[in-house]
MIBAVEX-418915 format. One record per residue (C-alpha): y, x, z. Coordinates in pm, whole numbers, plus 50000, padded with zeros to 5 digits. Each point is the difference from the previous one (the first is absolute). Example, Ala and Ser with C-alpha at 12.3 -4.5 7.8 and 13.67 -1.06 7.14 Angstrom:
BEGIN
495505123050780 503445013749934 
END
This chain:
BEGIN
500005000050000 503355014049898 502895004850240 501984973449809 497404973150060 499585011150363 503744996550063 499954965949836 497174987850225 501755013350313 503264982849901 498254967049935 498355002050343 503355005950163 501454970349817 497534974350131 501594965050027 501924993450322 499614962750081 500634983650341 501184967350148 503564997750141 500994985050334 501454965050055 503654991349958 502625004850267 502574973950102 503535005850111 501105002950361 503025013550186 499575020450316 502474997350293 500085024850286 502405015050252 501935015349712 500834965149878 501364988250334 496894988450185 500165003750377 496445012950002 497175005649754 497754979450228 500634965349859 498364972750209 501234966649867 502104981449742 501644966350052 502344979249781 501994974350195 501534966849897 503235018249910 498125020549737 500425031950202 496975022749979 499365018650324 497935031850024 498585009450339 499175036450066 499125022450293 503665010650022 501844967149969 500884972249763 501375001049644 500894975549724 499085003749634 501604981949705 497795013949725 502165030349948 501495013050323 498675003950352 502474994450283 499265007050364 500554972150249 501065011050347 497874987150285 501265000250359 499985034650154 498594985050319 496614995249838 497375023450138 498395001949657 501214995549641 496534993749855 500374967249812 496414989449928 500464962849935 502774975849893 500124961949992 502604972249970 500014967650197 501144965549889 503555006850125 500395030649779 499725024850286 498375032949916 497265012250233 498995036450001 496865012950163 500705034850138 496975021350077 500995012750341 503154978650030 498804964050017 501654971949804 503554999849867 501704968449873 503055002849776 502074969449909 502495017849776 502405007350286 498125013650298 496625013050110 497774984550264 497155019450160 496644987550121 497735025250168 497175003650248 499124984550243 501104968549813 498015013549706 496435011750031 501125034249881 503015018149851 497785014449726 500474971949745 497815004049693 500214967549804 502204968849977 499614967049822 502094968550020 497964968149969 502004972249835 497174975750062 500105005350376 503645011350023 499235031150195 500055037849982 496655018050019 500175034650154 497175025349997 500355030350226 497975029750107 498774981550310 500034962949925 501074968749815 503304981250043 501314966849873 503714991550022 501184964449936 503164981750114 500875028050239 496605000150172 497745030449988 496234997150017 498025032250051 496305006649981 498285031150130 496254997050079 499185008350360 496885020049922 501845025049781 503315002450182 499605037450040 499085004949637 502004994849687 500014965249844 501565006649659 500964967749823 500195009749631 500354968749780 500394962149990 498704972749772 500664962750038 497594971249966 500294962550052 499795000850379 501515033150102 500235037449958 497225025549959 500995035150103 497905030949949 499915029850228 498935035549956 496715004550193 500084966550187 499124974449733 501844968749887 501544971850207 501254964949938 503304988150150 501054963550022 503834998650019 499924964450134 497685006050292 500825037050045 496275008050011 498455032249867 496305001849925 497935027349839 498394990849669 496234996150005 498195032249929 498184982749716 503234991749819 500605021849694 503675000350104 499125017850322 500085036249894 499705022850306 502775022749880 502634990849744 503565010149911 500854973649738 499164964749889 501154977849713 499234966849829 500565000249622 501164971549777 496394997549874 498834993550354 498445034250048 500285013850353 500345037850023 499515018550328 500225037450056 496795016950117 500925025650263 500785032749820 497584995449713 501044971749772 500324962749946 498084967650052 500534971949748 498924964650092 499974973049730 497824972949853 497595026149870 499375012850349 500975030550200 500275034249842 500985032750164 501605028949813 499815034250156 501175035349911 503644989349985 501615008550334 501884979850262 501684969549844 503464994250146 501594974749765 499124975449722 502404981749766 499614977749692 502125000449685 500814970549771 496985007149782 497624996750294 499335037350017 499595012550356 501575033350094 498405018150292 501545027650212 497285023350131 500565028050250 497805031050028 500565030550214 498975035449907 496934998850224 498714968349831 497674999649700 501524968749847 502675006149730 502634975450119 502984992149779 500954969549792 497344975349885 499934967049810 497614970649999 499904976449702 497484975650147 497015019649874 500585036850042 501865023850228 501715029049825 501815030250139 503185000049793 502305023250192 499635029549760 500674977249703 503454993550151 500625035850101 499124993150365 497775027750128 500684992250367 496924990150199 501864984950297 501364968249848 501304976850273 501874969749862 500644979949684 502814976849895 500074978449685 503394985249919 499684963049912 503135001849784 499455030549781 496275007350058 500945035250106 497275016250208 500895023750284 497345021850157 500745016650334 498135030850120 499515017950328 501775032549919 500924997849630 502784974349994 499554969749776 499404993049632 501354972849772 497524989549733 500964986349658 497284976849877 501914992649679 497565008249720 501075036049939 497245025550043 499695036049894 497365025849936 501545033350094 499225033249838 497785009450292 497704971049909 499245018349676 499575034350156 503295014149880 503465007450134 501894983449715 498814974149753 502875000849751 498584970149812 501234998849641 498504967649871 497994970050123 497904975449802 497544971450054 496635004949834 496824980450061 501344984750325 500925033650147 503285017650048 500185033549824 502555026950075 500685034249856 501045024650271 500575035849892 496515015549987 498024968350070 499464964249897 499594973250267 498304966649949 498704971950217 501264969350188 501054988750346 496644984450083 497575027349896 502285029650050 500995027249755 498315028949828 501615031949879 499095017149673 501335035249996 500425023249704 496485014150046 498614965849923 501974997149675 499075035249887 496364988649984 500754970449770 498645001349646 502345008349716 500504972249749 498135008149673 502145020749770 501965016550281 499275035550094 498315005950336 501005036150054 503454989650113 498364981450291 499155032250180 502875021249891 502654972950070 499234977550301 501664965749990 502595008550267 502684973850070 499204963149942 502924978749884 500104966249821 497334973249958 499624971549755 497514971549957 499634989249638 499104965749870 496305008849987 500035007150375 499815037349969 501865020350262 501775030749870 501005027650240 502385027049883 500075035550125 501845031049887 496935010849804 498904967649842 499004963750023 497064984850188 498574966049918 497834977450215 498234971249829 498274970050149 501735002150338 498085029950131 501255033050133 498335018749712 502535016549771 500005015949658 502455027549923 502325002549702 501235035149954 503654993249905 501505024450246 503134987950178 501264982049692 498964965650136 500115005350378 502844976550099 501774968649879 497454991549735 498394969649841 496655000749814 498994972349761 496354990649943 500095015649654 500965033650150 503724999549923 501995013950290 503635004950096 501225023550268 503445011050109 501485021550268 502835024250051 501105015349669 497074988449789 498324969749842 496514998749846 498124975849782 496265003649943 498424982249707 496745001250193 499185016350330 496405000349891 500865028149758 501765027750188 501925013449702 501524967549880 503324996950178 503665005249924 502455017950231 503744992450008 502175023150205 503694991350063 500204976049710 502384973350118 498784973249763 496785000750197 499804992550374 500975030850198 500025006550374 497734969950049 499164988750353 498344966449930 498124982749715 499084963150005 498514976349747 501604966149927 497994980749745 499755022149691 502935021250114 500115032250198 503085006250212 501025034150128 502545008250272 501735033649989 501985015550282 502345015249741 500194977349697 499224965250128 497714974749832 497715004549698 497754975049827 496985005549775 498994971149775 498094998949671 500055037649962 503765003650058 502045013450291 503334985650106 502465017050231 502184975150190 502045027150162 501585006149664 500264963949878 501144984050328 502075025250196 500714974250271 496415004150119 499445027250261 498345032749892 499005014250340 496894978450033 497425007350267 497344973349944 499114968849804 497994967650031 499954963749877 500104966350178 498044968049943 502494989149731 499535033249818 503515011650084 500375037650020 501045013650340 501335035350030 500935021150298 502525028149998 500595032150185 503274986250140 498394970550179 500374972149742 497414975249876 500654982549668 498124969549875 500155000449619 499334971349763 499115003149633 498295025049774 501995011449697 503234995250197 499875002650377 502384980750224 500495006350369 498894968150173 500525012550355 501115032450158 498945007150357 501655027350205 501375007050345 502704973749949 497474971750002 497645014450257 497915028449857 499555026450269 499825034849853 501765020649736 497015010849790 497174978449866 496585016950003 497654972449881 499794963249905 497224974250021 499884963149909 497204982050188 498104968049924 502534979150196 502795013249774 501415020950281 501705032249903 499185029850222 502595027749986 499325033650160 503115020450078 500895030950197 500854977150293 496994977650011 498534969849829 501964970649854 498204967749908 501574972249791 498594966149902 500904998749631 499354962649979 502714994450261 502305024349820 499544983049663 500374965450153 503215003750203 501315034349902 499875012450358 497945030550089 498344996350341 498865035550063 497405008250264 500425035650121 497165020150152 500315034650149 498605021550279 500624973150262 497174980049840 497765030449950 501085008149643 500275036950076 499475016949662 502944993649766 498965025549736 497694976349815 499415006449630 497734971349909 499014965150113 497304975449899 498804965250103 496294992850048 498134967749926 500684987350356 503755004149970 500055031350217 502615025849902 498905036449999 502495028549998 499425037049946 502295021450215 500405036350090 498204997450333 498284966049991 498094975349792 501784967950103 498534965150007 502304969350026 498894964150045 502984979249869 498794968550172 500145016150342 503185019049925 502074973049831 498554965850075 499405005050371 501884971650176 502945012450200 501474976350261 503674992449963 502075025150191 503634999350102 502765025050054 500835003050369 502905016350176 498805031350176 503215012850153 503795001049995 501965030850103 503724997650080 502195029649914 496825020049933 498654994750352 497074979150119 500944971650234 498184977750246 500494966549835 498854980050301 503165012050178 502174986049720 498404967749881 496714981349975 497485025749881 496355005649921 499235025650265 496735009549834 501855012849692 503485004650152 501724978749738 502334970250044 498524965849926 503334982249947 503075005949792 501795029450156 503785003150036 501435035050030 503415014450074 502195015449733 499145034950127 496254992749966 500195000149621 497605028449914 496604983549981 496575013049905 497284974549931 496305008049980 497444975149876 496284998649943 497144978249882 496694992350164 497945022849779 497565024050162 498225008249676 502655014149769 503514997650147 501095027449761 499464975649714 502734976750123 503365005249832 503174984050129 503264988149855 502894990950228 503134979749946 502784994850252 501564966449937 503685003050077 500295035949877 497605010749723 500394988349645 496445006649880 496615005650168 498905035950037 497315015649784 496494995550142 498845030550195 497625010050278 502875004150246 499694974750281 503375008350148 503594993949896 503285010150161 503404983649964 503045019250121 503504987850080 499164963849935 503154979049992 500154969650227 498194970049859 496824979849987 497025016449830 496414992349908 497625028949941 497404989749743 497015022649941 497434992649731 496725018749969 497185004049751 496605016050043 499705021549688 496214998950016 499284963250061 503314987349853 499844973150268 503244982850089 501205009150347 502164975850195 503475015850006 502045007450309 503284981750054 501925011150307 503544987850072 502475019150213 503715001950058 502565027450053 502934987550202 503515009949895 502305018850242 501904977250235 503145002749792 498104986249701 498284971150176 500654963449941 501174994750354 502515028249960 501224984449677 500054966250174 502035014550284 502495014849754 500224967149812 500474980650326 502695024350113 501784997349665 499744962350017 501335000550356 502905021849890 500664976949707 499704970450233 502355016250250 502565008549732 499694965349850 500264983650342 503045020450089 501564990549671 499114963650056 501435001350351 503115016149861 500294973249736 499374973450262 502615015750221 502475000049714 499064964249927 500414991850369 503415016050002 500784980949686 498724968250164 502065006650310 503015004649780 499114968049822 499614982050333 503305013650114 501554988549679 498474965350044 501214999550359 503485008049882 499684972849739 498824975250268 502855009750228 502324995649710 498564965249941 500294992550371 503525012649992 500654975149717 498264972550191 501705004050337 503544992749884 498784968149842 498324989350323 503095008450204 502104980349758 497804969350050 500025003250380 503735004850018 500434969749782 498014980150257 502125013050292 503144991949809 498704965049954 499534995450375 503375014750083 501794977549755 498184971250156 501415010950343 496475002750138 500575031050209 496794997850204 497864998649695 502035027549842 499555022650300 496244993150019 499695005149631 502025031650022 497815013150285 496794993949809 501615014649692 500945031750186 496415004250121 498774993749648 502455025049858 498855025350255 496334994349908 500945002249633 501795032950053 496965013750187 497564990349720 502175010049710 498935036350026 496304991250045 497624998749708 497674976350182 500084980950327 497334982750204 499234964449904 500984989050350 503495013849944 500284981849668 498954967050163 502545004950281 502665007549744 499154968549802 500114978850313 503565012050077 501044995549643 498634964349975 501704991550332 503325011549864 499534979849685 498794969950200 503205000750206 501974998749677 497944970249887 500414981550321 496705008850155 498224977849755 497515025449867 496484998350129 498565035849949 496385009350054 498675036249988 496215003649965 498095032950052 496444999849872 496975007950214 499065036750022 503545012049929 501375023850260 503774998249951 500455031450208 497945020549755 500774986949652 503175012649836 502084985249719 503325008949839 502924987950217 501774967849907 497514993749719 499664962750084 503594992450102 501434995649648 497424973249918 500604982450335 503715001649930 499434985649653 497854971650143 502664991150256 502975002249767 498614985049681 497064979550124 500814985550341 503835001150021 500484971749745 497774977750211 501614980150278 497004998750220 496265008250028 500515036449916 496685018450033 499265037449953 496605017050034 499415037450001 496345012150005 498365034250010 496335003049881 497835031149934 497375000449725 498285033749980 502615026449926 502624974249905 502604983350227 501044965849870 503334985550124 501024964449913 503414984050046 499874962349944 502734973650026 500234962949935 503225001949810 500914987549651 497905025849819 500755020749694 501944986449711 497835016649731 496365005050110 499085017849681 501805030450129 498674996550350 497935032249995 502825021149874 502625015550215 502834992849766 500184961650014 503404983650016 500624995450367 498275031350125 502455019750206 500755036649970 498105006750326 496784987349846 500415023849708 500585028650241 496994990250205 497754998649692 501165034749902 499295012750352 496434986649984 499475018749673 501205033050152 497964993850314 496744994649814 500615031749795 500415020350316 497024986050192 497544988149744 500285022949700 499934984949656 498494965750075 503354981349993 498914967649830 497964989450298 503064996850220 503354982349960 501764966250041 499234965949856 502194968450039 498854965249918 500714963550079 497944981650255 498774967949844 498304969150136 499034969649797 502035013049709 503235004250192 501705031950123 499765005050373 501675033950034 499555036349907 497275025150087 500705037249988 496945023650019 500475036650073 497015024249956 500195033850170 497515028250064 498785001250360 501305029750195 498035005350321 501465027650215 496785002150205 498085011349691 502745023649885 499635018750325 
END
């Protein structure tokens, strides 16, 4: 045997096929430890209260967790221990914390209340549960059982084990009470109504001698921990024990009915411990699949809102699991440090991937197998291709793959093509070198097209190695090709330098030259269900193109309408007409049916927060079950769209998380009504004008992916437009002017695209005191008062001037009256003197002397009244009596005079002008009674009607000659005194009654009886002047 053949045999032995099965997929989880803010890595319990606050109990205190941040919650320093091992909430919303070594602590949002031994069976509280059915708190401690209801505490510690530990570990409820399990002392039944505790029968499958956990599932299965070994499951099929797990500490159930089991195992135990699941048939240890290698798993929490799963450990912090349909097969699963997958394809029900020096194929159920380059070097050369190149040139790097219409899978490498027929992993080799290693299509008749950087090749038949054409830097042919797809009878090529090309009926067409508006920096290409072309670019754009000979841009998607990323790596259109867009910042998913229907792109964004960790994906494919497979640098990624996109998400809402004033935190319960649990006001807040720098923080109840929530804020009363959506959950407003505001915050989950109830929070900034309404009101009132004062002073001044004017007018009237009186008095004197002369000529000296005496007294009274404006009515009556007496003497004492004063008239109070009646009495005597020889009668009456004084002078004389003029003062026989008196009445009424002159005056008329004249009646109407009312 020659040395050449010996070397060939040795080389073939070294290149034996390397085939093995890969490990299972890994799911995404996030790990939280002390570095992330935990008080301790020993996490004992989780509890979400009615206020949607998630509490985390650790061996070093209490924390809260909102899905993104961990915040420590300060417990009273007086506690002897900070080990929070259990948390519960009662019907009043009070939070109860079981402190291992510190007893019970109740927190009502304002203050802490402590409950310790001896009221409790022990201060080492291990477990708490609030029973809504029995309205009581169940407390399990290191040394006994306690039940707290309506302020009463019931404790149970068996007498026969009082010196030993009586560890109460778990509670389950049934129709007539509570079953609690202990560690090493069996199970007991407690009746809350009778307060009786009885051990369960030893024959009961529920009575496990030593247990740390118990649970009843929605299927009716009862699970009970078995000491430190495993789990007992009791159902309709019977009782089954599972060992070799470890000590079960907690069991929870998700919405799908899957039970999650926390199992603890110490280093001296043989059991593995960790995280397990039970699907109703089988128990699986799943911790490593979620990246949880810890063996001391202590507690589990499953959020009923988001389905987020939290797993607490004894020493390794806690993990948040994302059961969202994204799984990955890392490079280590395929025995390599880096996969660097170039292409993926579906062939014969398996996923195939080219990864540098190996080809991977398989599925999620049966696992994966790896075919390395040694395997391919043993494949037979296709007839007509030389075999010597097989040994001299190993296949090296594997690149693109393509399945033709005859269900042949073609795999390209730098040294040739490999074809598998009939769905097997057996390949034939076509020695074409690296000419058809990437971005190629092979037709059943052997024609092939391949393009890459700087070259383009066409093979008339790959079955004949020498029948191909090579085009290098010829722009009329596709150059710098990164993707080839087939649409009907057309081939479409995307170039990262020259844009789109089309091959149809033996001709190439370059759209970069014919339609310059189309982009040239293309990165990938695909089609949708309507056969529209969809291109991605290196600057982060996605264009949906309609047409063939002429392409029109139907839609352009970019960062302005929601695409996250500035470079598109790959595109895929799935069977539901969803467009998957891989960018340098994650995965964007768009429902094209929705886009084409309403023109609005609802983009679901997926990134590392959902477990999409490998952005450098080159290729994507959908299998027959609708699963999306992605080939990345470090992972083969599997995505279940149903679990990722159609998983129901309960409606969330934006909630106020905090308000800082002037960049400082405040205690809101000292300012207004506040939620002490979150330290936020619960009513509209009113702030001073110096408290106008405000910082608002807000959040949503989203434990699963809070980073996916983007917010847009708008301050009604200040902002003109809402802000751009961003991940920032905080906004600051500085130097806010006084006014009323409403902060509105809208939010969208970019993964689920679920609507989130927006936040609307009103508040008010008060103006400074000099800009308040009451200050303005005060100014207005003061101005009005000033105006009123000025106006009043002016009015008073005017009134004073008018009063002066009136006084002058009164004085003038008085002078006029005196002048009238002065005219009247001589006339009266003349008449009296005429009467005296008459008596003297008649030689009647006695009568003359008497008459003269009365006349002198009358003259004296006249002289006294002449200067008076008014006199009392009594004086006027006295004056009239004297005057009538004098006239009666002249007439021979034949006049019968009667003076009548009406009832209610006080003559000593009422005042009238002096000598106002005398002229009419004189006229009655002279013209009415004097002509009569006898039976001379005169009647003078005074009557008051309201504010009017009516005076009547009546005689029984001959009457008036012309009665038609009776009511006028100018009739024929009216004397000058009557005219003067009428004028005096007019002046008097002007002075004392203002302008109402027509009401008062004098009227003269005949007195008639049976058609004949019986005398004259004079009626005088004067205003009443009462000195008692004038003061």
